[in-house]
C-alpha positions in Angstrom: -6.9 92.3 -31.3 -5.4 91.9 -27.9 -8.8 91.3 -26.4 -9.6 88.6 -29.0 -6.2 86.9 -28.4 -6.8 87.0 -24.7 -10.3 85.5 -25.0 -8.9 82.9 -27.4 -6.2 82.0 -24.9 -8.7 81.8 -22.1 -10.9 79.5 -24.2 -7.9 77.4 -25.1 -6.8 77.3 -21.5 -10.3 76.2 -20.4 -10.4 73.6 -23.1 -7.0 72.2 -21.9 -8.2 72.1 -18.3 -11.5 70.3 -19.2 -9.4 67.7 -21.1 -7.2 67.1 -18.1 -10.3 66.7 -15.9 -11.9 64.4 -18.4 -8.7 62.4 -18.6 -8.5 62.0 -14.8 -12.1 60.9 -14.7 -11.6 58.4 -17.5 -8.5 57.0 -15.7 -10.6 56.5 -12.5 -13.4 54.8 -14.4 -10.9 52.6 -16.2 -9.3 51.6 -12.9 -12.7 50.9 -11.4 -13.7 48.7 -14.3 -10.4 46.7 -14.2 -10.7 46.2 -10.4 -14.3 45.1 -10.8 -13.4 42.5 -13.5 -10.5 41.2 -11.5 -12.5 40.8 -8.3 -15.7 39.4 -9.7 -14.5 37.9 -13.0 -12.0 35.5 -11.5 -14.3 33.4 -9.4 -14.4 29.6 -9.7 -15.7 28.3 -12.9 -18.8 26.2 -13.0 -16.9 23.4 -14.6 -14.5 23.0 -11.7 -15.1 19.9 -9.6 -15.2 19.8 -5.9 -13.0 16.8 -5.1 -14.9 16.0 -1.9 -18.3 15.8 -3.7 -17.0 14.6 -7.1 -18.6 11.6 -8.7 -16.4 8.9 -10.2 -17.2 6.2 -12.8 -15.3 2.9 -13.0 -15.0 1.0 -16.3 -14.0 -2.6 -16.0 -12.5 -4.5 -18.9 -11.4 -8.1 -19.2 -10.5 -10.4 -22.1 -9.1 -13.9 -22.8 -7.6 -15.3 -25.9 -8.8 -18.9 -25.1 -9.7 -21.0 -28.2 -11.2 -23.9 -26.3 -14.8 -24.6 -27.0 -15.7 -25.7 -23.5 -13.9 -22.7 -21.9 -15.8 -20.8 -19.2 -14.7 -17.2 -18.8 -16.0 -15.3 -15.7 -15.4 -11.8 -14.5 -16.1 -10.6 -10.9 -16.2 -6.8 -10.2 -16.9 -4.6 -7.2 -19.9 -2.4 -7.8 -22.3 -0.2 -5.7 -24.2 -3.5 -5.1 -21.2 -5.5 -3.9 -19.3 -8.1 -5.9 -21.1 -9.1 -9.2 -20.0 -12.0 -11.4 -20.6 -12.1 -15.2 -20.0 -15.3 -17.2 -19.6 -16.1 -20.9 -17.9 -14.8 -24.0 -14.2 -13.8 -24.4 -14.5 -10.1 -23.5 -16.1 -8.0 -20.9 -16.6 -4.3 -20.6 -19.0 -2.5 -18.3 -19.1 0.9 -16.5 -20.4 1.4 -13.0 -21.0 4.4 -10.8 -21.3 7.0 -9.6 -18.9 6.4 -6.7 -17.2 8.7 -4.2 -13.5 9.2 -3.5 -12.2 6.2 -1.6 -14.1 3.5 -3.5 -12.1 0.3 -4.0 -12.5 -1.0 -7.5 -11.6 -4.7 -8.0 -11.8 -7.0 -10.9 -11.0 -10.7 -11.2 -11.0 -12.6 -14.5 -11.0 -16.4 -14.5 -10.4 -18.6 -17.6 -11.0 -22.3 -17.3 -8.8 -23.3 -20.2 -6.8 -26.5 -19.5 -3.1 -26.2 -19.0 -3.1 -22.4 -18.5 -2.3 -21.7 -22.1 -4.8 -18.8 -22.4 -3.9 -15.2 -21.4 -6.4 -13.2 -19.3 -6.1 -9.4 -19.3 -8.0 -7.1 -16.8 -8.2 -3.3 -16.7 -9.7 -0.7 -14.4 -10.3 2.8 -15.8 -11.7 5.7 -13.8 -13.4 8.9 -14.9 -14.2 11.9 -12.7 -17.5 13.6 -13.7 -17.5 14.2 -17.4 -13.8 13.7 -17.8 -12.5 11.0 -20.1 -11.6 7.6 -18.6 -8.0 7.0 -17.5 -6.4 3.6 -17.1 -5.6 3.1 -13.4 -4.8 -0.6 -13.0 -4.0 -3.5 -15.3 -2.8 -7.0 -15.0 -2.4 -10.1 -17.2 -1.6 -13.8 -16.8 -3.1 -17.2 -17.1 -5.8 -18.8 -15.0 -7.1 -16.2 -12.5 -6.0 -12.6 -12.8 -7.0 -9.6 -10.7 -6.4 -5.9 -10.3 -7.4 -3.3 -7.6 -7.5 0.4 -7.5 -8.7 2.8 -4.8 -10.1 6.1 -6.1 -7.9 8.8 -4.5 -7.8 11.8 -6.8 
């Protein structure tokens, strides 16, 4: 019996040693995998935008509440083709772009209503890439109203 117990103890001891070796190997493999994920898995995402090469879009909006039949409402905006003027109606909304950082967006709304009783409202909104538009400049008043915004973000 002593021989069987000794062989059993030897087998048990070998089993424990193998488990310790396996545990050490598993710890090293786990540490390697965690390090690999941290080094290579935390790179810049494809959706991040490089600010220097980002493309911006400018949405111009203008409106007047004039009720005069002979009223002429005109809107002038700065685009990639220079200043463009649009005439007619009571509202204006148009998007232009793409532009680079530093572009100066300007809008001017003119209402020809007599006596300056009409209110003109102008807005400039900007979107970077696929992001939603954000209002960057607004102004209101009678007669001629303008707003300016330089893309700087």
